[in-house]
Structure formats: structure tokens, C-alpha cells
C-alpha positions in Angstrom: 26.7 -59.3 2.4 26.3 -59.4 6.1 22.7 -58.1 5.9 21.9 -60.9 3.5 23.6 -63.4 5.9 21.4 -62.1 8.7 18.3 -62.5 6.7 19.3 -66.0 5.5 20.0 -66.9 9.2 16.5 -65.7 10.2 14.9 -67.7 7.3 16.9 -70.9 8.3 15.9 -70.3 11.9 12.2 -70.1 11.0 12.6 -73.3 8.9 14.1 -75.0 12.0 11.0 -73.8 13.9 12.9 -71.2 15.8 11.6 -67.9 17.2 12.8 -64.5 16.3 12.2 -63.3 19.8 15.0 -65.5 21.1 17.6 -63.2 19.5 16.6 -60.5 22.0 17.1 -62.8 24.9 20.8 -63.4 24.3 23.1 -61.4 26.6 26.1 -60.2 24.6 29.1 -59.2 26.6 30.7 -55.8 25.9 27.8 -54.7 23.6 29.1 -51.2 23.5 32.1 -52.4 21.4 29.9 -53.3 18.4 28.1 -49.9 18.7 31.4 -48.0 18.6 32.5 -50.2 15.7 29.3 -49.3 13.8 30.0 -45.6 14.3 33.5 -46.1 12.9 32.0 -47.9 9.9 29.6 -45.0 9.5 32.6 -42.7 9.4 34.0 -44.9 6.6 30.8 -44.5 4.6 31.0 -40.7 5.0 34.5 -40.7 3.8 33.5 -42.9 0.8 30.7 -40.5 -0.1 33.4 -37.8 -0.6 32.4 -35.7 2.3 35.9 -35.8 3.7 39.4 -35.7 2.3 40.5 -39.1 1.0 44.2 -38.3 1.8 43.3 -38.3 5.4 44.6 -41.1 7.7 41.1 -41.3 9.1 40.0 -44.0 6.6 42.6 -46.5 7.7 42.1 -45.5 11.4 38.4 -46.0 11.2 38.7 -49.3 9.3 41.3 -50.7 11.7 39.3 -49.4 14.7 36.1 -51.0 13.3 37.8 -54.3 12.7 39.6 -54.4 16.1 36.5 -53.4 18.1 34.4 -56.0 16.2 37.1 -58.6 16.9 37.1 -57.7 20.6 33.3 -58.0 20.7 33.5 -61.5 19.0 36.3 -62.6 21.4 34.3 -61.4 24.4 31.3 -63.5 23.2 33.2 -66.7 22.2 31.0 -68.6 24.6 28.1 -68.3 22.1 28.0 -71.2 19.7 29.7 -70.6 16.3 31.0 -67.2 17.4 34.5 -68.2 16.4 33.6 -68.5 12.7 33.1 -64.7 12.1 36.2 -64.1 14.1 38.2 -66.2 11.7 36.8 -64.3 8.7 37.5 -61.0 10.3 41.1 -62.1 11.1 41.6 -63.1 7.5 40.4 -59.7 6.3 42.6 -57.9 8.8 45.6 -59.9 7.8 45.1 -59.1 4.1 44.6 -55.4 4.9 47.7 -55.1 7.0 49.9 -57.2 4.7 49.2 -54.8 1.8 50.0 -51.5 3.5 46.4 -50.7 4.5 44.9 -51.6 1.1 42.6 -54.4 0.1 43.7 -56.7 -2.8 41.1 -56.5 -5.6 41.1 -58.7 -8.6 41.3 -56.7 -11.9 39.0 -59.1 -13.6 36.4 -58.7 -10.8 36.9 -54.9 -10.9 36.2 -54.9 -14.6 33.2 -57.1 -14.3 31.6 -55.1 -11.4 32.8 -51.6 -11.8 33.8 -51.4 -15.5 37.0 -51.4 -17.5 38.0 -47.9 -16.3 38.1 -49.1 -12.7 40.3 -52.0 -13.7 42.7 -49.7 -15.5 42.9 -47.4 -12.5 43.5 -50.4 -10.3 46.3 -51.7 -12.5 47.8 -48.2 -12.5 47.7 -48.0 -8.7 45.4 -45.0 -8.7 42.6 -46.5 -6.5 43.3 -45.3 -3.0 42.1 -48.1 -0.9 42.8 -51.1 -3.2 45.8 -52.7 -4.7 45.8 -55.2 -7.6 45.6 -58.8 -6.4 48.2 -59.7 -9.1 50.9 -57.8 -7.2 49.5 -58.0 -3.7 50.8 -60.0 -0.8 48.4 -62.8 0.3 46.2 -61.9 -2.8 44.1 -65.0 -2.3 42.6 -63.3 0.8 41.6 -60.2 -1.1 38.4 -59.3 -2.9 38.7 -61.7 -5.7 35.3 -63.4 -5.9 32.6 -61.6 -7.8 29.0 -62.2 -6.7 26.9 -61.8 -9.9 27.2 -58.2 -11.1 26.7 -56.7 -7.7 29.8 -56.8 -5.6 33.1 -58.5 -5.0 33.9 -60.5 -1.8 36.8 -62.1 -0.1 37.3 -65.4 1.5 37.2 -63.7 4.9 33.8 -62.1 4.0 32.4 -65.4 3.1 33.6 -67.1 6.3 32.3 -64.2 8.4 28.9 -64.3 6.7 28.6 -68.0 7.1 29.3 -67.5 10.8 26.6 -64.9 11.0 24.1 -67.3 9.4 25.1 -70.1 11.8 24.9 -67.9 14.9 21.5 -66.4 14.1 19.8 -69.7 13.1 21.3 -71.5 16.1 20.1 -68.8 18.6 16.6 -68.8 17.0 16.3 -72.6 17.1 17.7 -73.0 20.6 14.9 -74.1 22.8 16.8 -73.6 26.0 17.1 -69.8 25.6 14.6 -68.5 28.2 12.7 -65.3 28.3 14.1 -64.3 31.7 17.5 -64.5 33.1 16.3 -65.1 36.7 14.4 -68.0 38.2 10.9 -67.1 39.3 8.8 -69.2 41.7 5.1 -69.9 41.5 2.9 -68.5 44.3 1.6 -72.0 45.0 5.0 -73.5 45.7 5.0 -72.6 49.4 1.5 -73.8 50.2 
């Protein structure tokens, strides 16, 4: 969903007569935090592929680490316009995850629509490791309850964070005051 938000932000930025090159001129603070967060998320993908034991505490550790490092990156860059919007979405997802004992609430109806009836039965029986049924979950309205077509299920936090990504990207691209250099340069003729 965030990849689609990035592309949508670029398209809107072009419509607003922005330049893609302006994205490279923005100086993000604590850039290494987002890189470490991406490595944690890559670890989650490896765990989901079945290359590691699901009973391990690493899934929750990597997920919380990824969320916390992304949150710290967003906080460090709050001076960038609209950066608070993805932070709100991230906080809602983290709140939902922590309130449900390190599991995400998932709607059984959405699970049946996207993943099939068997996944919905496993969800209701409590046999999906990283999800709990939104019918019995705390703060279930923050969980993955909104199906997007027949592709995936999203939460309110995901939608807010993606909207923030769209706004940030298009705003940076359309900002005419973002310069190509961070230092002032003088013309040779200025001292003649």
C-alpha cells in the first residue's frame, strides 16, 4: 500500500508541475533509522516466508523495532510539511498491535474475502499466529478490517500513513523553494 502511495504522490506531484529531482534535495535527519527499520522489515519477510521458526520472539521484536525506528525517523523529521500524518497512522497501528498482545486484529469477513474461508476459520479458532479476530479484539476498529478489492486488507492507520506519504511526496515535488544546493554560491562577477 505504501508503494502505491509513493507512486500516487509522484503522479500528483507531476500534475502539480513538480520535479522528481526535488525529492533528492531534501535532507532527512537520522536517515540511518529508516534503513535499519527496512532491515527489520526484511527480517519479517524472511520469517513470513517460513525460513525461520514462527514460535520465535523475533517476529514481534522485528515488528516493534521497525515501527519504533520508523516513528523516531518521522519524529526527527517533523519539520517537513505533512510528516505528522504518517506518524499518526503509525501510532494507531502500534496501539492496535500492543493492545492485542502483539497481534493485529483482522476481520473474519475480510479474511474470508481475501484469503478464503479456511483462513477465516483458522482466525476464528485463534490459530493464526500474528492475527486475532477483530470480533474479540481490543480496539478492533484500528485493525485490518477494510478490504481493498480482492488484493489485501488494510487498517485505518495504514490509510492515514499512506495518505501522509502521498501528501509529503507531492508537496516536496511541487515546492519551488527546494534548491539544488544547500550552500549559497556567488557569481564570479559579483566582486567586479
